[in-house]
C-alpha positions in Angstrom: 0.0 0.0 0.0 2.9 2.2 0.7 4.0 1.7 -2.9 0.6 2.7 -4.2 0.5 5.8 -2.0 3.9 6.7 -3.2 2.9 6.3 -6.9 -0.2 8.4 -6.3 1.8 11.1 -4.6 4.4 11.0 -7.3 1.7 11.1 -10.0 0.0 14.1 -8.3 3.4 15.9 -8.1 4.0 15.4 -11.8 0.6 16.6 -12.6 1.1 19.7 -10.5 4.4 20.4 -12.2 2.8 20.1 -15.6 0.0 22.3 -14.6 2.3 25.0 -13.2 4.5 24.9 -16.2 1.7 25.5 -18.7 1.4 29.1 -19.7 -2.1 30.4 -19.8 -3.0 32.4 -22.8 -5.9 34.8 -22.8 -7.6 35.4 -26.0 -8.2 39.1 -26.6 -11.1 40.0 -28.7 -10.8 43.2 -30.6 -14.0 44.8 -31.6 -14.5 47.9 -33.7 -17.5 50.0 -33.1 -20.1 49.9 -35.8 -19.8 52.8 -38.2 -22.1 55.6 -37.4 -25.0 56.1 -39.7 -24.4 59.2 -41.8 -28.1 59.5 -42.5 -30.0 58.7 -39.3 -33.8 58.9 -39.3 -35.2 61.3 -36.8 -36.5 59.8 -33.6 -37.8 60.7 -30.2 -41.0 62.4 -29.0 -40.3 66.1 -29.6 -40.6 67.5 -33.1 -38.2 70.4 -32.9 -35.0 68.3 -32.2 -36.2 65.7 -34.7 -36.5 68.4 -37.4 -32.8 69.3 -36.8 -31.8 65.6 -37.3 -34.1 65.5 -40.3 -32.4 68.5 -41.9 -28.9 67.1 -41.3 -29.9 63.8 -42.8 -31.5 65.4 -45.8 -28.5 67.6 -46.4 -26.4 64.4 -46.8 -29.1 62.0 -48.2 -31.9 64.0 -49.9 -33.1 60.7 -51.5 -34.5 59.8 -48.0 -36.9 62.7 -48.0 -40.2 60.7 -48.0 -39.0 58.3 -45.3 -37.8 61.2 -43.1 -41.0 63.1 -43.6 -43.1 60.2 -42.5 -40.9 59.8 -39.4 -41.5 63.5 -38.6 -45.3 62.9 -38.9 -45.1 60.0 -36.5 -43.0 62.1 -34.0 -45.5 65.0 -34.3 -48.3 62.6 -33.2 -46.5 62.1 -29.8 -47.3 65.7 -28.8 -50.0 67.1 -31.1 -50.1 70.9 -31.2 -50.9 73.5 -33.9 -47.2 74.6 -33.8 -46.2 71.3 -35.4 -47.6 72.3 -38.8 -45.6 75.5 -38.7 -42.4 73.7 -37.7 -42.8 71.3 -40.6 -43.7 74.1 -43.0 -40.6 76.1 -42.0 -38.4 73.0 -42.5 -39.9 72.4 -46.0 -39.1 76.1 -46.9 -35.5 75.7 -45.8 -35.2 72.5 -47.8 -36.6 74.2 -50.9 -34.2 77.1 -50.4 -31.3 74.7 -50.2 -32.5 72.9 -53.4 -33.1 69.6 -51.6 -36.7 69.3 -52.8 -38.8 71.2 -55.3 -41.1 74.0 -54.2 -44.1 72.4 -55.9 -43.5 69.0 -54.2 -43.1 70.7 -50.8 -46.2 72.8 -51.2 -48.3 69.8 -52.3 -47.0 67.6 -49.5 -47.7 70.2 -46.9 -51.2 70.9 -48.2 -52.0 67.2 -48.3 -51.6 67.1 -44.5 -52.1 70.7 -43.2 -54.4 72.6 -45.5 -58.1 72.8 -45.7 -57.9 72.9 -49.5 -57.5 69.7 -51.4 -54.6 69.3 -53.8 -55.6 65.9 -55.3 -58.1 67.5 -57.7 -56.9 66.2 -61.1 -57.1 68.4 -64.2 -59.8 66.7 -66.2 -62.3 67.8 -68.8 -66.0 68.0 -67.9 -66.9 65.5 -70.5 -64.6 62.9 -68.8 -66.0 63.6 -65.3 -68.7 60.9 -65.2 -66.1 58.2 -66.1 -63.5 59.5 -63.7 -65.8 60.4 -60.8 -65.1 57.2 -58.7 -61.4 57.5 -59.2 -61.4 61.2 -58.1 -63.6 60.4 -55.1 -61.1 57.7 -54.1 -58.2 60.1 -54.4 -60.0 62.7 -52.3 -60.8 60.1 -49.6 -57.0 59.2 -49.4 -56.2 62.9 -49.0 -58.9 63.3 -46.4 -57.2 60.5 -44.4 -53.8 62.4 -44.6 -55.5 65.6 -43.5 -57.0 63.8 -40.5 -53.5 62.7 -39.6 -52.2 66.2 -40.0 -55.0 68.2 -38.4 -56.0 65.9 -35.6 -53.1 63.5 -34.8 -50.2 65.9 -35.4 -51.8 69.2 -34.5 -54.7 68.4 -32.3 -56.9 70.8 -34.4 -60.4 69.3 -34.4 -62.0 72.6 -35.4 -59.7 72.8 -38.4 -60.5 69.2 -39.4 -64.2 70.1 -39.3 -63.5 72.7 -42.0 -61.6 70.0 -44.0 -64.6 67.7 -43.8 -66.9 70.5 -44.9 -64.7 71.2 -47.8 -64.6 67.5 -48.7 -68.4 67.2 -48.7 -68.6 70.4 -50.8 -66.2 69.1 -53.3 -67.9 65.7 -53.6 -71.3 67.3 -54.0 -69.9 69.7 -56.6 -68.3 66.8 -58.6 -71.3 64.6 -58.4 -73.6 67.4 -59.6 -71.2 68.3 -62.5 -71.1 64.6 -63.5 -74.9 64.3 -63.4 -75.2 67.5 -65.4 -72.7 66.3 -68.0 -74.5 63.0 -68.2 -77.8 64.8 -68.7 -76.3 67.0 -71.4 -75.0 63.9 -73.2 -78.5 62.3 -73.1 -80.0 65.5 -74.6 -77.8 65.5 -77.7 
C-alpha cells in the first residue's frame, strides 16, 4: 500500500508540475465600433429636435426625404399641437431654399396634410368627369385621411379638421352634380 501511496503522490506531483509549467493564454477579442449612420432617421418624442436631425440627414441624403418626412409625422403625433404644422412648413421652406426638394413638391406635400384645400383635384375635362368620378372620389378620400393625420393626430386641431370635412363634402357634392349635369347633357344630344 505504501507503494501505491507513493505512486499516487508521485503522480500528483508530476501533474502539479505540468499544470504549473503551462502558460495560460488569454484570448483578446478586438472589436471595432459599428460605423455611425451618416443619414439617421429622426426619432424621439419632440418635433423640434427631430427636425434638426431630419435636416442634417436630408442635407447628406436627400433621397431619403419621403422616409424622413413620414418619421416626422409620427413624431408629431406624440405631442399634437398646432405649432407642429408651422415647424414642418418652416423645415420644408428651408429644404426648398437649399434645393433639396422642389417647391411644388413641398407645397403639395404640406397641403395634403395641413391645408383645408385639397390638392388631389386632377385636371380633367367635364366630358370625362362621369367616367372619372369614382377615381377622383377615391383620391379625395385618401387625401382626407392624410388631412386627418395632419390636423387631428399631429396638430390636435379638431376645429380645423371640421372645416376640412366640410370642404370635402362640398367638393364631392360639386363633382357629383357636375357629373350628373354632364350625363344629362350627353343624353339631350
